[in-house]
C-alpha positions, -999 to +999 in steps of 0.1 A: +461-485+506+430-506+512+429-544+505+401-568+499+397-591+529+375-622+531+367-634+566+390-664+572+374-682+602+342-701+608+319-689+636+325-706+670+292-719+684+272-749+694+235-755+698+237-744+735+251-709+727+231-682+743+251-650+736+267-641+703+297-617+704+303-600+671+333-580+661+336-562+628+363-582+610+395-599+622+426-577+624+457-585+603+473-600+635+442-621+642+442-634+607+479-642+610+473-661+642+441-677+628+417-668+656+394-642+670+409-613+691+444-627+683+465-595+687+487-599+718+476-565+731+439-571+726+423-574+760+393-596+750+405-629+764+419-613+796+386-595+801+365-627+797+389-647+819+386-620+846+348-619+845+345-657+848+374-660+873+394-683+850+429-683+837+434-667+804+431-692+776+462-693+755+457-717+725+429-715+699+416-748+713+415-734+749+398-703+737+372-723+718+365-745+749+363-714+771+336-697+751+316-728+745+317-736+783+300-703+789+275-707+760+291-679+741+293-678+703+320-658+684+318-643+649+321-611+631+296-590+612+317-586+580+321-615+556+342-594+532+352-558+528+379-534+518+400-522+547+432-504+554+452-524+579+432-529+611+413-496+608+376-502+613+369-466+602+383-475+567+359-504+561+340-501+528+323-523+502+308-546+529+293-580+525+280-594+558+279-628+573+245-646+576+238-640+612+202-651+609+213-686+597+236-689+628+208-678+651+186-706+638+211-732+649+214-720+685+197-707+716+211-672+711+189-645+726+215-618+730+239-601+706+270-582+719+289-561+696+326-552+704+329-516+695+310-489+677+318-500+641+307-536+647+275-522+662+268-498+634+274-526+608+252-550+627+224-524+629+227-514+593+230-548+576+219-575+600+193-564+625+164-564+601+169-602+596+182-611+630+155-592+650+177-591+681+187-558+695+225-555+700+243-544+732+273-524+722+303-529+745+336-511+743+362-524+719+390-545+736+413-536+707+447-520+714+434-491+693+410-483+722+439-478+746+424-447+761+398-468+779+409-483+811+409-521+814+388-519+846+361-499+827+360-525+799+358-554+825+329-536+842+311-533+809+316-569+799+302-582+832+268-581+815+277-612+795+278-632+827+243-621+836+230-629+801+240-665+801+223-673+834 
């Protein structure tokens, strides 16, 4: 059974942000924890820590400091939707976040989407206003368990290049 979800977090950014990483909408576990990519099996934070040769941030405060240190902004495409559990494929009745307004407050020149659904939603609903092509990277979600962590890390190395 689908439930109506309203995105519970504010975007993480500052006026020095250069890269915006967009997911679709936080999973039930992320909503419970109160932060982006919060599921314990999600590889997002481990992947970023590996790329930047840092220890994995543990607390929400450490995660916020980590992304801002590297001029990364975090948000999701979806402001509200109907969804079954954490299944991106079940997303319907979408209202999107105002990506363009966020871009106007930052130095963001690159948009990374984490997974095919986030990319499709960005292309369909946000690109026409944002006018920045997205770079679709593999999902770090535990649902994408068939993709090896090394492959995901290799894909995410582009982020380090984009913030130079």
